[in-house]
C-alpha positions in Angstrom: 22.5 31.6 3.8 19.9 30.7 6.1 19.0 26.9 6.5 16.0 25.6 4.8 13.4 25.0 7.5 10.5 24.3 5.2 9.0 20.8 5.8 9.9 18.3 3.2 6.9 17.2 0.9 5.9 13.6 1.4 5.8 11.3 -1.7 2.8 9.1 -2.4 4.4 6.2 -0.6 5.5 8.1 2.4 1.9 9.5 2.8 0.7 5.9 3.1 3.3 4.7 5.6 2.7 6.2 9.1 6.1 6.0 10.5 6.1 7.1 14.2 9.1 9.4 14.9 9.5 7.8 18.3 10.2 4.3 16.7 13.6 3.0 17.9 13.9 0.6 15.0 16.6 1.0 12.5 15.1 0.1 9.1 16.0 0.8 5.6 13.4 0.1 3.0 14.8 -0.5 -0.5 12.1 0.2 -3.2 12.2 -0.7 -6.8 9.6 0.1 -9.5 7.9 -2.7 -11.5 9.3 -2.5 -14.9 9.9 -4.5 -18.1 7.9 -7.8 -18.3 6.4 -7.4 -14.8 5.2 -3.8 -15.2 1.5 -5.0 -16.0 1.5 -7.1 -12.8 3.8 -5.4 -10.2 3.6 -1.7 -9.1 6.7 -1.9 -6.9 8.9 -4.2 -5.0 9.9 -3.2 -1.5 12.6 -4.8 0.6 12.8 -3.7 4.3 15.8 -4.7 6.3 15.6 -3.9 10.1 17.0 -4.1 13.5 14.8 -3.7 16.6 16.6 -3.3 19.9 16.2 -6.4 22.3 12.9 -6.4 24.2 11.3 -3.8 22.0 8.9 -3.9 19.1 8.3 -1.7 16.1 4.7 -1.3 14.8 4.5 -0.4 11.1 1.2 1.2 10.2 -0.1 1.8 6.7 -3.0 3.2 5.0 -2.9 0.6 2.3 -3.4 1.1 -1.4 -6.1 -0.8 -3.3 -3.7 -3.6 -4.2 -3.0 -7.2 -3.1 0.5 -7.9 -1.8 2.8 -11.0 -1.8 5.5 -10.9 1.0 8.3 -13.5 1.6 10.3 -13.3 4.7 12.6 -15.7 6.5 9.7 -16.8 8.7 6.5 -16.7 6.4 5.4 -16.3 2.7 1.9 -14.7 2.3 -0.7 -13.5 -0.1 -2.5 -10.4 1.3 -5.8 -9.0 0.4 -6.5 -5.3 1.0 -6.8 -4.2 4.5 -9.7 -1.8 4.6 -8.7 -0.1 7.9 -5.3 0.6 9.1 -2.8 -2.2 8.3 -0.3 -2.9 11.0 2.7 -5.2 11.1 5.0 -5.8 14.2 8.7 -6.1 13.8 11.1 -7.5 16.3 14.7 -8.5 16.3 16.7 -8.4 13.0 15.0 -9.3 9.8 14.1 -8.7 6.3 11.1 -9.1 3.8 10.9 -9.2 0.1 7.5 -8.0 -1.1 5.6 -6.9 -4.2 2.6 -4.5 -4.4 0.6 -6.0 -7.2 -1.2 -3.8 -9.7 -4.9 -3.5 -9.1 -5.6 -6.0 -12.0 -3.0 -8.6 -10.8 -4.7 -9.5 -7.4 -7.4 -11.6 -9.0 -5.1 -13.2 -11.6 -2.8 -14.4 -8.8 -5.8 -15.4 -6.6 -7.5 -17.3 -9.6 -10.7 -15.4 -9.1 -12.3 -12.6 -7.1 -10.3 -11.2 -4.3 -13.1 -10.2 -2.0 -12.5 -13.5 0.2 -9.1 -12.2 0.9 -10.0 -8.7 2.1 -8.7 -7.9 5.6 -6.9 -11.3 5.7 -3.9 -13.2 4.3 -3.2 -16.8 3.4 0.0 -18.8 2.9 1.3 -18.0 -0.7 0.9 -21.8 -1.6 -2.9 -21.4 -1.3 -2.8 -19.1 -4.3 0.2 -20.1 -6.2 0.3 -24.0 -5.6 3.8 -25.5 -6.1 5.0 -22.2 -7.5 4.5 -20.7 -4.1 7.2 -23.1 -2.6 9.4 -22.5 -5.5 9.1 -18.6 -5.1 9.7 -18.9 -1.3 12.8 -21.1 -1.7 14.3 -18.8 -4.4 13.7 -15.6 -2.5 15.1 -17.0 0.8 18.1 -18.3 -1.0 18.7 -14.9 -2.6 18.4 -13.1 0.6 20.4 -15.5 2.8 23.7 -13.8 2.6 23.6 -9.9 2.8 19.9 -9.0 2.7 20.9 -5.3 2.0 23.0 -6.0 -1.0 21.7 -5.0 -4.6 22.7 -8.4 -5.9 20.4 -10.2 -3.4 17.5 -7.9 -4.3 18.0 -8.5 -8.1 17.9 -12.2 -7.5 14.7 -11.9 -5.4 13.1 -9.9 -8.0 14.1 -12.4 -10.7 12.4 -15.1 -8.6 9.3 -13.1 -8.6 9.4 -12.5 -12.2 9.9 -16.2 -12.9 6.7 -17.1 -11.0 4.4 -14.3 -11.8 5.2 -14.0 -15.6 2.8 -16.9 -16.3 -0.1 -14.6 -15.3 0.5 -12.3 -18.5 -1.2 -10.9 -20.4 -3.6 -8.9 -18.2 -7.2 -9.4 -19.3 -9.4 -6.6 -20.5 -11.3 -6.3 -17.2 -8.1 -6.0 -15.4 -7.0 -3.2 -17.6 -10.3 -1.4 -16.8 -9.9 -1.8 -13.0 -6.2 -0.4 -13.4 -7.6 2.7 -15.2 -10.3 3.1 -12.5 -7.8 3.2 -9.7 -5.3 5.4 -11.7 -8.2 7.8 -12.3 -9.1 8.1 -8.6 -5.4 8.4 -7.6 -4.6 11.2 -10.2 -7.8 13.2 -9.6 -8.2 14.8 -6.2 -11.3 16.5 -7.4 -13.3 13.2 -7.6 -14.9 13.1 -4.2 -18.1 11.1 -5.1 -18.9 7.8 -6.7 -21.2 9.5 -9.2 -18.3 11.6 -10.4 -16.3 8.5 -11.0 -19.1 6.9 -12.8 -19.3 9.9 -15.1 -15.6 9.8 -15.8 -15.4 6.2 -16.5 -18.7 5.8 -18.5 -19.8 2.8 -16.1 -23.1 2.7 -14.2 -22.7 2.6 -10.4 -23.8 -1.0 -10.4 -21.2 -2.0 -13.0 -18.5 -0.1 -11.2 -19.4 -1.7 -7.9 -19.2 -5.2 -9.4 -15.9 -4.5 -11.0 -14.2 -3.0 -7.9 -15.7 -5.8 -5.8 -14.4 -8.7 -8.0 -11.0 -7.3 -8.7 -10.2 -5.5 -5.4 -12.6 -6.8 -2.9 -13.6 -3.2 -2.2 -16.2 -0.6 -3.0 -15.8 2.5 -5.2 -16.5 4.6 -2.2 -13.6 3.0 -0.3 -11.4 3.9 -3.2 -12.2 7.6 -3.0 -12.2 7.7 0.8 -8.9 6.1 1.1 -7.2 8.4 -1.5 -8.5 11.4 0.6 -7.4 9.9 3.8 -3.9 9.2 2.5 -3.7 12.9 1.3 -5.0 14.2 4.5 -2.3 12.2 6.4 0.3 13.7 4.1 -0.9 17.2 4.8 -1.3 16.8 8.6 2.1 15.4 9.0 3.7 18.4 7.2 1.9 20.7 9.8 1.6 23.7 7.5 -2.1 24.0 7.5 -5.1 23.7 9.9 -7.5 20.7 10.1 -10.3 22.9 8.7 -8.2 23.8 5.8 -7.4 20.2 5.1 -10.9 19.3 5.1 -11.9 22.1 2.8 -9.0 21.3 0.3 -10.1 17.7 0.2 -13.7 18.2 -0.5 -15.2 17.3 2.9 -18.4 18.8 3.9 -16.9 20.1 7.0 -14.2 19.5 9.5 -16.2 17.1 11.8 -16.7 14.9 8.7 -12.9 14.6 8.2 -12.5 13.9 11.8 -14.9 11.2 11.9 -13.5 9.4 8.8 -9.9 9.9 9.9 -10.6 8.7 13.5 -12.5 5.6 12.4 -9.6 4.3 10.3 -6.5 5.6 12.2 -8.0 5.5 15.9 -6.8 9.2 16.3 -8.3 12.5 15.5 -6.5 14.6 13.0 -5.0 16.8 15.7 -3.8 13.9 17.7 -2.3 12.3 14.4 -0.5 15.6 13.6 1.0 15.9 17.1 2.3 12.3 17.0 3.3 11.9 13.4 3.9 15.4 12.2 7.2 17.0 11.1 9.1 18.8 13.8 8.2 22.6 13.9 11.2 24.8 13.1 
């Protein structure tokens, strides 16, 4: 039997995480879906455990989803708003982090109001959670103090998050609405314009803008553009199609339009990105 040389299809998470094949870091990312009590507040937990060779750094680049984050590590505990451009995190030495990607609705609940002030920035988790922030930080660090790769440590860290975040339930009606808007954008590649999104949701453009600004700190146009850029990144990394074909498939007016949007966010043209991040050719 001939070996299977077809490129592996990237899942939604992998498309957003632009891992450089030349990265020397050893990193394992443990991911768990938000289920049970926390499902309305948490999309997923992720727990990376890494080892970077001495004297080197590993830069993690992400086309972030429209959701706020909470991340606890041995060195910091932070609440992150959405990064509109390319999110970058530099790793060094040996370490771990235990984070949650909140649902679109949950960011404003945790922040206690609109999340626009947190766009493109982070704050100490205590600024949004008060005393619960210190309790969460202590409990997660205690859970991860032994073997940060063990399932038991992960379960204890996730239980600490549940203990603190469950007080924000139930999700309010506006939160449920913004969850539906984001889910619609993520599930409908044919939605390439804000007016189409308005038609699908029954919201006026002004009402949609206010909703997305309050709950996500973003614009409806950003939602559509980010979903298309993530899809473009996934297709370019698979290296099975041309840039022009990617642009046409994702509803761009032409290839230069995709190139401008892609370069503005990633700092690379689609061709440069495919050469650096793409799957090896058979």
